[in-house]
Every structure is written in structure tokens, then in C-alpha cells.
Backbone bond lengths (Angstrom), bond angles and torsions (degrees), N, CA, C in turn:
res aa  C-N    CA-C-N  psi(-1)  N-CA   C-N-CA  omega(-1)  CA-C   N-CA-C  phi
1 X - - - 1.458 - - 1.533 108.99 -
2 X 1.304 116.12 130.17 1.449 121.81 -178.39 1.528 109.87 -115.09
3 X 1.346 115.86 144.80 1.458 122.54 -178.54 1.524 109.16 -122.82
4 X 1.305 115.31 151.66 1.462 120.55 -178.37 1.519 112.44 -81.39
5 X 1.327 117.34 -22.70 1.468 120.58 -178.91 1.525 109.24 -146.51
6 X 1.328 114.95 159.23 1.462 120.54 -179.88 1.526 111.39 -68.45
7 X 1.309 116.89 -37.63 1.465 119.67 -178.86 1.532 111.03 -64.65
8 X 1.323 116.50 -37.37 1.459 119.69 177.66 1.526 110.74 -65.29
9 X 1.323 116.57 -43.96 1.465 119.85 178.72 1.518 111.39 -64.01
10 X 1.313 117.33 -40.26 1.454 121.01 178.85 1.527 111.62 -64.80
11 X 1.308 116.18 -40.67 1.460 120.55 179.09 1.524 111.31 -64.04
12 X 1.346 117.14 -44.17 1.464 120.45 178.95 1.521 110.86 -63.72
13 X 1.332 116.90 -41.48 1.459 120.83 -179.97 1.524 111.77 -63.21
14 X 1.315 117.09 -46.58 1.466 120.26 -177.13 1.520 111.71 -67.67
15 X 1.316 117.61 -43.87 1.460 119.49 -179.85 1.538 111.31 -68.47
16 X 1.323 116.65 -38.71 1.468 118.96 177.31 1.525 110.87 -63.64
17 X 1.333 117.10 -42.43 1.461 121.02 177.77 1.517 111.34 -62.06
18 X 1.326 116.86 -40.65 1.463 120.67 179.93 1.531 111.51 -64.76
19 X 1.325 116.47 -44.52 1.469 119.57 -178.69 1.532 110.69 -66.45
20 X 1.332 116.92 -44.95 1.467 120.11 -179.71 1.526 110.81 -64.22
21 X 1.347 117.22 -41.63 1.456 120.58 179.16 1.522 111.69 -65.29
22 X 1.321 116.95 -37.54 1.466 120.40 178.70 1.524 111.49 -65.24
23 X 1.320 116.71 -45.76 1.463 120.59 179.47 1.533 110.76 -66.22
24 X 1.323 116.81 -44.06 1.459 120.21 -179.51 1.523 111.22 -64.42
25 X 1.321 117.34 -43.30 1.465 119.83 178.74 1.510 112.61 -60.89
26 X 1.325 116.89 -41.91 1.462 119.72 179.28 1.529 111.36 -65.43
27 X 1.327 117.06 -42.20 1.468 119.97 -179.60 1.526 111.79 -68.24
28 X 1.334 117.18 -42.52 1.465 120.32 -179.84 1.519 110.76 -64.37
29 X 1.324 117.17 -41.16 1.461 120.84 179.29 1.525 112.15 -67.60
30 X 1.317 116.85 -35.68 1.464 120.76 -177.41 1.518 111.86 -76.96
31 X 1.322 117.66 -38.29 1.465 121.63 -173.42 1.524 113.81 -100.80
32 X 1.366 117.94 -0.45 1.478 121.88 -175.61 1.533 110.94 55.64
33 X 1.308 115.81 42.08 1.461 121.03 -178.15 1.519 109.11 -70.55
34 X 1.328 116.40 122.09 1.459 121.67 -179.52 1.516 108.57 -158.50
35 X 1.323 117.07 133.43 1.458 120.67 -179.07 1.520 111.56 -64.46
36 X 1.327 117.33 -47.54 1.450 120.54 -179.95 1.523 111.40 -65.39
37 X 1.331 116.58 -40.14 1.457 119.98 178.36 1.515 112.52 -64.06
38 X 1.350 116.46 -36.66 1.467 119.91 178.92 1.525 110.94 -65.47
39 X 1.346 115.97 -45.20 1.466 119.51 178.99 1.519 110.74 -66.94
40 X 1.329 117.68 -40.10 1.468 121.74 179.84 1.531 111.77 -63.54
41 X 1.331 117.14 -43.46 1.471 119.84 177.94 1.517 111.46 -62.20
42 X 1.319 116.43 -39.50 1.468 120.70 -177.95 1.530 111.47 -69.57
43 X 1.339 117.00 -43.83 1.465 120.58 -175.57 1.524 111.38 -77.20
44 X 1.318 118.14 -44.95 1.464 121.47 -171.96 1.519 113.76 -86.45
45 X 1.334 117.65 -35.58 1.466 120.25 -175.07 1.519 114.24 -117.59
46 X 1.315 117.83 -7.22 1.461 120.14 -178.87 1.507 113.85 74.15
47 X 1.336 117.62 13.95 1.471 121.73 179.54 1.524 108.99 -90.74
48 X 1.320 116.36 119.78 1.471 120.97 -177.30 1.525 113.00 -102.65
49 X 1.330 117.20 14.53 1.464 119.68 -177.25 1.520 112.48 -63.21
50 X 1.324 116.15 -50.03 1.471 118.99 -177.14 1.527 112.28 -76.67
51 X 1.318 117.76 -30.64 1.464 118.68 177.79 1.521 110.07 -68.88
52 X 1.332 117.68 -32.37 1.464 120.11 176.56 1.521 111.28 -69.15
53 X 1.339 116.55 -39.68 1.466 118.71 176.89 1.527 111.00 -65.75
54 X 1.329 116.50 -33.44 1.460 120.84 177.07 1.522 111.00 -66.54
55 X 1.335 117.11 -44.61 1.465 120.54 177.72 1.527 111.30 -66.07
56 X 1.331 116.47 -35.78 1.468 119.95 176.75 1.525 110.78 -64.76
57 X 1.334 116.92 -38.24 1.461 120.19 177.54 1.529 110.83 -64.42
58 X 1.342 117.13 -37.69 1.463 120.45 177.09 1.526 110.46 -63.74
59 X 1.334 116.20 -43.58 1.460 120.10 -179.52 1.527 111.29 -63.38
60 X 1.332 117.01 -41.55 1.466 120.59 178.78 1.527 110.57 -64.78
61 X 1.337 116.81 -40.15 1.464 120.06 179.06 1.526 111.40 -64.74
62 X 1.332 116.69 -42.02 1.468 119.81 178.71 1.524 111.15 -63.54
63 X 1.339 116.24 -42.83 1.458 119.58 178.99 1.525 111.30 -65.35
64 X 1.328 116.80 -41.34 1.461 119.59 179.17 1.515 113.01 -64.20
65 X 1.324 116.80 -40.39 1.466 120.38 178.40 1.533 110.39 -64.94
66 X 1.344 116.36 -41.05 1.465 119.56 179.15 1.526 111.22 -63.22
67 X 1.336 116.85 -40.21 1.465 120.45 179.39 1.536 110.80 -66.79
68 X 1.334 116.82 -43.15 1.463 120.30 179.33 1.527 111.66 -63.57
69 X 1.332 115.70 -40.33 1.468 118.36 179.65 1.520 111.27 -70.14
70 X 1.340 116.65 -38.68 1.463 119.33 178.45 1.518 111.70 -64.50
71 X 1.322 116.46 -34.49 1.462 120.21 178.91 1.513 113.71 -81.01
72 X 1.337 117.63 -1.41 1.451 120.65 179.45 1.509 114.79 76.34
73 X 1.342 117.46 16.78 1.457 120.66 -178.82 1.522 112.50 -82.51
74 X 1.325 117.77 -23.89 1.460 121.78 177.82 1.525 108.44 -135.38
75 X 1.339 115.31 156.04 1.467 122.47 175.55 1.532 107.64 -122.76
76 X 1.309 115.49 94.96 1.457 120.22 -175.20 1.517 112.53 -74.74
77 X 1.327 117.46 -20.90 1.457 119.42 178.19 1.513 112.91 -65.88
78 X 1.346 117.76 -22.93 1.459 121.67 -179.14 1.527 111.94 -102.41
79 X 1.326 117.63 19.97 1.458 120.88 -178.19 1.522 110.92 -74.26
80 X 1.310 116.29 160.45 1.465 122.17 175.92 1.519 108.50 -134.09
81 X 1.332 117.56 126.63 1.469 129.52 -4.11 1.539 111.96 -60.93
82 X 1.328 116.19 153.99 1.481 119.47 -176.17 1.525 111.34 -74.44
83 X 1.305 116.50 92.28 1.458 121.07 -176.88 1.526 112.64 -70.63
84 X 1.327 117.73 -19.23 1.458 120.51 -176.01 1.528 113.22 -105.67
85 X 1.291 117.42 22.07 1.457 119.16 177.13 1.523 109.87 -72.21
86 X 1.319 116.03 163.84 1.465 120.21 179.73 1.519 112.33 -87.15
87 X 1.334 117.15 9.60 1.457 121.92 179.10 1.526 108.55 -107.65
88 X 1.326 116.50 110.43 1.462 122.35 -178.99 1.528 109.15 -92.91
89 X 1.327 116.08 107.41 1.469 121.46 179.60 1.530 107.00 -91.54
90 X 1.312 115.90 82.08 1.462 121.02 -173.69 1.526 112.18 -66.83
91 X 1.336 117.45 -32.53 1.466 119.54 179.12 1.524 111.25 -66.11
92 X 1.320 116.25 -32.30 1.459 120.38 176.69 1.523 111.10 -65.15
93 X 1.332 116.38 -43.14 1.464 119.80 179.06 1.531 111.50 -66.76
94 X 1.338 116.32 -40.53 1.461 120.35 -178.79 1.523 111.25 -66.17
95 X 1.322 116.80 -50.20 1.464 120.21 -179.36 1.525 111.26 -66.44
96 X 1.337 116.51 -37.93 1.461 119.42 178.22 1.516 112.66 -63.47
97 X 1.334 116.48 -39.17 1.456 119.38 177.50 1.520 112.53 -65.40
98 X 1.352 116.47 -41.20 1.465 119.95 178.36 1.531 111.38 -64.81
99 X 1.329 116.84 -43.85 1.466 120.41 179.67 1.523 111.44 -66.96
100 X 1.332 116.00 -36.65 1.462 119.75 178.35 1.527 111.08 -65.32
101 X 1.336 116.61 -42.50 1.466 119.63 178.71 1.514 112.15 -65.31
102 X 1.348 117.36 -43.28 1.465 119.98 178.21 1.524 111.22 -64.89
103 X 1.332 116.34 -39.48 1.456 119.31 179.06 1.522 112.63 -65.75
104 X 1.336 116.65 -38.71 1.467 118.86 177.40 1.524 111.16 -62.60
105 X 1.334 116.51 -39.52 1.463 119.92 -179.62 1.520 111.09 -64.89
106 X 1.339 116.79 -43.76 1.465 120.03 -179.50 1.527 111.92 -70.26
107 X 1.341 116.84 -32.72 1.466 120.58 -177.80 1.523 112.99 -89.75
108 X 1.333 117.06 0.68 1.479 122.11 179.08 1.522 112.38 63.21
109 X 1.307 116.96 33.03 1.457 119.79 177.46 1.519 111.81 149.84
110 X 1.322 115.07 167.19 1.462 120.51 178.89 1.523 109.83 -81.02
111 X 1.331 115.98 -178.48 1.467 120.24 -176.35 1.525 111.85 -63.82
112 X 1.333 117.06 -40.39 1.470 118.96 -179.76 1.527 111.30 -65.07
113 X 1.333 117.04 -38.65 1.471 119.67 178.90 1.522 110.74 -66.92
114 X 1.339 117.51 -37.89 1.463 119.88 177.65 1.522 111.66 -68.47
115 X 1.328 117.69 -30.44 1.462 119.47 174.24 1.521 111.53 -63.94
116 X 1.334 116.16 -41.66 1.463 119.70 177.92 1.520 110.74 -65.49
117 X 1.335 116.25 -42.26 1.464 119.42 179.19 1.525 111.78 -66.26
118 X 1.337 116.29 -33.55 1.457 119.04 176.45 1.521 110.46 -62.73
119 X 1.328 116.68 -37.95 1.458 119.64 176.01 1.511 112.82 -64.11
120 X 1.347 116.66 -23.93 1.463 120.78 177.03 1.513 113.52 -90.24
121 X 1.357 117.70 0.34 1.459 120.69 175.49 1.514 114.93 99.12
122 X 1.341 119.88 20.44 1.461 122.39 -178.96 1.532 109.87 -81.79
123 X 1.361 116.50 118.41 1.457 120.61 178.26 1.529 111.05 -73.76
124 X 1.329 117.62 -29.99 1.464 120.29 176.55 1.525 110.57 -62.75
125 X 1.318 116.56 -41.90 1.462 119.98 178.20 1.523 111.18 -65.34
126 X 1.342 117.47 -34.22 1.458 120.36 176.97 1.528 110.59 -63.09
127 X 1.339 116.32 -43.62 1.465 120.33 178.27 1.524 111.30 -63.32
128 X 1.331 116.61 -43.06 1.469 121.27 179.96 1.521 110.85 -61.24
129 X 1.315 117.95 -45.04 1.463 121.60 -177.49 1.528 111.77 -69.06
130 X 1.337 117.52 -33.59 1.469 119.88 176.57 1.524 110.35 -64.99
131 X 1.339 116.40 -43.41 1.471 120.30 178.71 1.528 110.48 -65.02
132 X 1.340 117.49 -41.99 1.470 120.69 177.77 1.525 110.60 -59.96
133 X 1.323 117.05 -43.88 1.463 120.56 -179.39 1.519 113.08 -64.29
134 X 1.343 117.11 -41.88 1.465 120.44 -179.12 1.526 110.66 -66.35
135 X 1.348 116.60 -46.16 1.461 120.50 -179.01 1.523 110.34 -63.86
136 X 1.341 117.69 -43.82 1.465 120.93 -178.94 1.531 110.93 -64.44
137 X 1.337 117.24 -35.80 1.465 119.86 -178.72 1.518 111.10 -67.48
138 X 1.331 117.07 -46.52 1.459 119.79 -176.32 1.524 113.09 -82.23
139 X 1.312 118.45 -5.51 1.463 119.73 171.30 1.526 111.57 -71.30
140 X 1.335 117.65 -28.17 1.469 121.22 -177.81 1.530 112.54 -118.58
141 X 1.323 118.45 -8.17 1.464 121.93 179.86 1.535 109.24 -120.85
142 X 1.330 117.88 142.61 1.473 120.33 -177.33 1.529 112.58 -69.88
143 X 1.333 114.22 156.37 1.456 119.83 175.57 1.529 109.76 -67.21
144 X 1.338 117.38 156.97 1.480 119.11 178.82 1.528 111.31 -59.49
145 X 1.315 116.68 129.95 1.447 122.13 -179.96 1.509 114.47 73.24
146 X 1.322 118.12 19.77 1.465 121.30 -179.14 1.517 108.89 -144.31
147 X 1.324 115.55 164.52 1.455 120.66 176.39 1.527 111.74 -108.26
148 X 1.308 117.93 12.54 1.456 122.79 -178.43 1.517 110.98 -108.34
149 X 1.317 113.73 140.88 1.462 120.38 176.21 1.526 109.81 -99.34
150 X 1.306 116.26 172.45 1.455 120.78 177.15 1.520 110.96 -64.47
151 X 1.316 116.49 -33.61 1.467 120.54 178.78 1.521 111.23 -68.25
152 X 1.320 117.41 -42.81 1.462 119.77 -178.85 1.522 111.89 -68.54
153 X 1.322 118.01 -30.34 1.461 121.31 -179.31 1.521 111.63 -75.88
154 X 1.334 117.56 -42.79 1.460 120.90 -171.51 1.525 114.10 -97.90
155 X 1.342 118.78 -30.54 1.463 119.12 -166.51 1.532 114.81 -124.04
156 X 1.315 118.36 -32.28 1.469 119.62 -169.86 1.529 112.75 -61.71
157 X 1.306 117.46 -40.79 1.454 120.96 -173.04 1.513 114.72 -61.94
158 X 1.325 118.28 -32.71 1.468 120.08 -177.64 1.521 113.65 -111.88
159 X 1.327 118.41 -12.21 1.468 120.12 -179.99 1.525 112.38 -84.77
160 X 1.318 117.57 -41.91 1.461 120.03 -174.85 1.521 113.59 -67.27
161 X 1.351 120.31 -34.84 1.473 117.52 173.70 1.519 114.06 -62.77
162 X 1.332 117.81 -21.02 1.460 121.54 179.06 1.524 113.11 -89.81
163 X 1.328 117.85 -2.70 1.469 121.39 -175.96 1.522 110.54 -68.56
164 X 1.325 114.99 151.33 1.471 122.44 178.34 1.523 108.67 -105.02
165 X 1.318 116.16 127.35 1.466 121.63 178.27 1.524 109.90 -87.81
166 X 1.320 116.36 119.88 1.461 122.68 -179.35 1.528 109.80 -95.44
167 X 1.339 114.88 162.02 1.458 120.34 176.41 1.528 111.78 -85.65
168 X 1.301 115.71 -3.54 1.459 120.44 -179.75 1.514 108.08 -146.53
169 X 1.323 117.65 174.59 1.454 120.31 177.10 1.525 109.92 -69.57
170 X 1.323 115.94 159.75 1.453 119.97 -172.92 1.523 113.78 -94.83
171 X 1.339 117.52 17.20 1.459 118.40 174.68 1.525 109.71 -73.75
172 X 1.313 116.11 160.20 1.458 121.41 -172.06 1.521 112.44 -62.40
173 X 1.325 117.65 -37.86 1.461 119.99 -179.23 1.513 112.56 -62.86
174 X 1.342 116.31 -43.09 1.457 119.30 179.85 1.519 111.82 -69.04
175 X 1.335 116.20 -35.22 1.471 119.19 179.59 1.515 110.55 -69.35
176 X 1.348 117.56 -42.62 1.465 120.40 179.45 1.524 110.38 -65.24
177 X 1.334 117.45 -39.95 1.463 120.04 178.24 1.514 111.18 -62.62
178 X 1.336 116.15 -31.71 1.450 120.68 174.45 1.506 115.13 68.62
179 X 1.327 117.06 27.96 1.461 118.47 -178.32 1.520 111.45 -63.71
180 X 1.328 116.69 -45.52 1.455 118.89 179.40 1.515 112.31 -68.85
181 X 1.341 116.89 -41.32 1.460 120.17 -179.39 1.518 110.30 -65.36
182 X 1.333 116.51 -40.23 1.460 119.90 -178.68 1.523 111.50 -66.45
183 X 1.338 116.65 -41.92 1.462 118.66 179.71 1.522 111.09 -65.82
184 X 1.327 116.94 -37.44 1.463 119.53 177.21 1.517 111.07 -64.42
185 X 1.332 118.02 -42.46 1.452 121.95 179.96 1.521 111.21 -63.21
186 X 1.335 117.03 -43.61 1.467 120.29 -179.80 1.522 110.53 -64.87
187 X 1.337 116.40 -39.67 1.466 119.44 179.25 1.524 111.45 -62.88
188 X 1.330 116.37 -42.04 1.459 119.73 179.91 1.522 111.38 -67.26
189 X 1.339 116.96 -39.45 1.456 119.94 -179.61 1.527 110.94 -67.54
190 X 1.319 117.36 -38.92 1.469 119.83 178.72 1.525 111.68 -67.94
191 X 1.327 115.81 -36.57 1.457 118.20 178.30 1.519 112.18 -68.20
192 X 1.361 116.77 -27.28 1.461 120.28 177.97 1.523 112.29 -84.94
193 X 1.334 118.21 -3.68 1.465 121.61 177.10 1.508 114.47 92.09
194 X 1.314 117.95 10.55 1.459 120.57 -179.85 1.503 108.63 -142.87
195 X 1.334 116.28 138.61 1.462 121.31 177.73 1.513 111.47 -105.53
196 X 1.308 117.10 4.99 1.460 120.65 179.54 1.514 109.22 -115.36
197 X 1.345 119.57 120.87 1.455 120.11 179.06 1.518 111.23 -60.43
198 X 1.327 114.73 150.58 1.453 120.27 -179.81 1.515 109.86 -64.66
199 X 1.341 115.46 135.56 1.455 120.23 178.77 1.504 114.08 91.24
200 X 1.346 117.44 -0.62 1.466 120.18 179.90 1.525 109.10 -116.59
201 X 1.316 116.12 152.67 1.467 121.33 179.78 1.521 109.74 -78.90
202 X 1.289 115.78 151.55 1.452 120.12 174.79 1.530 110.01 -73.21
203 X 1.335 117.73 159.46 1.476 119.53 179.26 1.522 111.05 -57.57
204 X 1.321 115.89 137.81 1.454 121.70 179.08 1.514 113.33 93.72
205 X 1.335 117.46 -8.77 1.452 120.57 178.89 1.520 109.05 -113.54
206 X 1.310 114.65 141.55 1.450 120.17 -178.31 1.521 108.81 -111.97
207 X 1.325 115.26 122.99 1.446 120.12 -179.02 1.518 109.41 -91.13
208 X 1.331 115.74 122.58 1.460 120.64 -177.12 1.517 109.20 -87.61
209 X 1.315 115.56 135.90 1.448 120.32 179.06 1.523 110.84 -79.71
210 X 1.344 115.34 167.87 1.462 120.61 179.03 1.517 110.45 -62.71
211 X 1.320 117.31 -39.60 1.464 120.42 179.78 1.520 111.30 -64.10
212 X 1.350 116.75 -39.56 1.456 119.65 178.22 1.523 111.36 -63.89
213 X 1.338 116.04 -41.54 1.463 118.63 178.85 1.521 111.54 -65.20
214 X 1.332 116.96 -36.42 1.465 119.81 177.88 1.525 111.66 -65.36
215 X 1.344 115.44 -41.63 1.469 118.37 178.46 1.524 111.08 -61.52
216 X 1.353 116.49 -40.52 1.462 119.70 178.58 1.515 111.11 -64.01
217 X 1.325 117.99 -39.82 1.469 121.86 178.90 1.517 111.01 -63.81
218 X 1.331 116.89 -43.81 1.471 119.85 -178.94 1.521 111.53 -68.93
219 X 1.329 117.56 -34.22 1.462 118.39 175.99 1.526 110.25 -63.89
220 X 1.334 117.34 -43.59 1.465 119.57 177.98 1.523 111.50 -62.44
221 X 1.324 117.49 -37.58 1.465 120.35 178.97 1.529 111.63 -65.21
222 X 1.347 115.40 -44.50 1.472 117.39 179.74 1.528 111.26 -64.99
223 X 1.333 116.62 -37.94 1.460 119.70 178.57 1.530 110.69 -63.40
224 X 1.313 117.53 -44.54 1.467 120.87 178.27 1.522 111.60 -66.53
225 X 1.328 116.76 -33.94 1.457 119.75 178.98 1.524 111.25 -66.66
226 X 1.356 115.30 -39.68 1.461 117.93 178.07 1.529 110.81 -64.87
227 X 1.331 117.12 -38.52 1.466 119.52 177.68 1.515 110.93 -64.07
228 X 1.340 115.25 -41.74 1.462 119.45 178.22 1.525 111.11 -63.27
229 X 1.328 117.24 -40.61 1.458 119.88 -178.66 1.517 111.07 -64.73
230 X 1.334 117.55 -37.44 1.457 119.23 178.61 1.522 111.26 -69.95
231 X 1.347 116.78 -26.78 1.455 119.84 -179.15 1.529 113.80 -90.81
232 X 1.330 117.75 -1.74 1.464 120.67 178.59 1.538 110.03 -65.92
233 X 1.267 114.07 162.44 1.467 120.26 178.55 1.524 109.77 -61.54
234 X 1.280 116.92 129.12 1.465 120.98 -178.68 1.518 111.75 -66.54
235 X 1.339 119.22 -18.86 1.457 121.51 -178.77 1.518 112.96 -88.81
236 X 1.354 118.77 8.02 1.464 120.08 179.74 1.521 110.20 -65.67
237 X 1.364 117.58 146.03 1.477 120.23 -179.19 1.523 111.02 -58.61
238 X 1.334 115.71 147.76 1.470 119.05 -179.43 1.532 111.46 -61.97
239 X 1.304 117.17 140.22 1.461 122.15 176.98 1.504 113.66 84.55
240 X 1.335 118.97 -10.70 1.458 120.92 -179.59 1.529 108.81 -83.53
241 X 1.338 114.73 136.63 1.463 120.20 -179.22 1.511 108.35 -100.27
242 X 1.329 115.76 134.13 1.456 120.30 -178.80 1.515 113.01 -67.71
243 X 1.325 115.91 172.02 1.460 120.45 -177.94 1.519 112.39 -65.12
244 X 1.339 116.74 -33.70 1.466 119.45 -178.53 1.520 111.13 -63.41
245 X 1.338 117.74 -36.55 1.455 121.28 -177.06 1.517 111.48 -68.75
246 X 1.360 116.37 -24.87 1.458 119.28 -179.41 1.517 112.80 -82.39
247 X 1.304 117.79 -14.64 1.455 120.03 -176.34 1.530 110.34 -70.16
248 X 1.305 114.79 145.47 1.455 120.99 -178.35 1.522 110.30 -97.80
249 X 1.296 117.35 151.42 1.467 119.49 178.94 1.511 111.15 -71.51
250 X 1.313 115.39 154.48 1.444 120.82 176.44 1.514 114.11 85.83
251 X 1.356 118.91 8.02 1.452 121.09 -179.24 1.521 112.49 -115.39
252 X 1.291 118.08 19.94 1.451 121.16 175.94 1.504 114.55 83.26
253 X 1.341 118.83 11.91 1.468 121.83 178.83 1.509 108.23 -92.62
254 X 1.265 116.61 87.27 1.460 120.42 -179.36 1.509 111.58 -97.15
255 X 1.320 114.00 -162.73 1.458 118.67 -176.30 1.524 110.94 -68.79
256 X 1.329 117.25 -30.06 1.452 119.66 -177.87 1.520 112.66 -70.74
257 X 1.337 118.55 -14.37 1.455 121.23 -179.88 1.527 112.12 -87.72
258 X 1.327 119.38 -5.76 1.450 120.75 -178.50 1.511 109.69 -70.29
259 X 1.353 118.78 144.73 1.440 121.03 176.53 1.521 111.58 -67.21
260 X 1.278 116.32 143.46 1.470 120.86 179.84 1.523 109.30 -84.81
261 X 1.313 118.39 152.42 1.467 120.71 -179.64 1.518 111.23 -61.48
262 X 1.338 115.91 147.14 1.457 121.42 178.88 1.520 109.44 -70.00
263 X 1.346 115.43 138.13 1.459 120.62 179.52 1.511 109.28 -120.56
264 X 1.311 114.84 155.09 1.469 121.87 176.84 1.491 110.96 63.46
């Protein structure tokens, strides 16, 4: 989205933030939406109501971001931090998740829940949000009189050597498409002298399952049984089934074992 002046862009940003915050605050307050509460209800009481609403919120956010990017309203490739880089810092995600969970437990709720409590006059929530704001600011901005951030001092030196370099960006669409994973797999298979994974049929060949083979066997048995029944003695008592009909498939009772019609 492009604007003709800075004041126009600032006005749109502030009003959009106000409207979104108003709607989110009302929904969170009405539904008791909280990440820690959703996980706690699921683990301790087996209630999945709030965890489902949390997953639904994630799905709506993903769909909204995809629509905004498709319409050219946002450019996620130029975001900071670069979420779509080809460097997957898995240790950062793991440690961040653990710290986030511990922080939610100590703060009695996630950031959105503390915002709602702050609106109700909770001084504890005010303290929690001030600490969250300070830590988040210095994670991406340098300390006064220095060129180092909190992230570079505590985490960068040992996290980046553990990062995994992908063949594609780490957004969900690229991972699901599997372009990088597929190219890596093909390269490894060609280097090993085979382009067909073990346990799979080559192109042009159809591998029949055990169930399919069983169905084919039973069809042949029923067909042979019908032939045997037509060749049984016509004077057999009504309702009596001949010996051929009692035979089971897979025991060598083929068409050649059926009795021949009586002659003369």
C-alpha cells in the first residue's frame, strides 16, 4: 500500500490500530481468550474449547496475511526480523517457546490477557507489560551508546552456528510445496545411482496391494465355483452344494479340479 504523504499514512496506521485493538480487546474480554489458559484447560481438564478458538484465530490470521500479500498490500519478504529467510534458526524457536511458556506461567497469562487485566486496573499486568516492552525493544534496537542489541549479546554467538540452511524460504507455503526438500532428495538419489526411492515402483509400473491381490483371488474362486456348480450332477438334491463350492481359494483347487459332466 502506497500513500501520497506521511501524514496520510500515519493517520491510516493509527486509526487502523485503534479499530483492531478495540475489536480484539472486546473479543478477548468476552471469550477469556488466553494462550496459557487454552493450554491449561486442555492439559488439566481435557476442555478443548479455548484451544480450538486459539487454533481458529491462527487460521484466520494466516488467511488474512495471504489475502493481504496477494493483493499487494503488504510485502512480507522485507519484514524485520526476516521471517522468510532460508536460514532456519531452530534453537531460537525452541528456546523462545520455552521462555514464553515460563513467562506466561509467572505472569498469570499471555500478553493479550495482561492487556485486558490492565484495562481492569491490575498493577501486576502493568509491570508485566512494561518488562515485555523493554525486552522487546532492546532485542532489535541497540543499547544507548552501543551498537549491540540484547539478542546479539545473549543469543547470536551460539544460535547462528546451529542454524539450518534451507534450499527455500522457511514460510509455510514453500515448506509445503517442498521444492527445496524435493531437490535435495533427487540429488541424493542420483548420487547413490538410483532415482527411485526404495520400496516404490518405477514409473510406468503399478504396484498391487495385498488387498487387491486377495480380491483377484476371490474373484477367480467364485468364477471356478460357478463353473463347478453348473457341471455338478443334475440329479443332486435341491439346496445341496457340491464339493467344488466348498473348496477355499489358495489351496490349489483350480478349474482343472472341477468334476466333468457325466456322459453316456
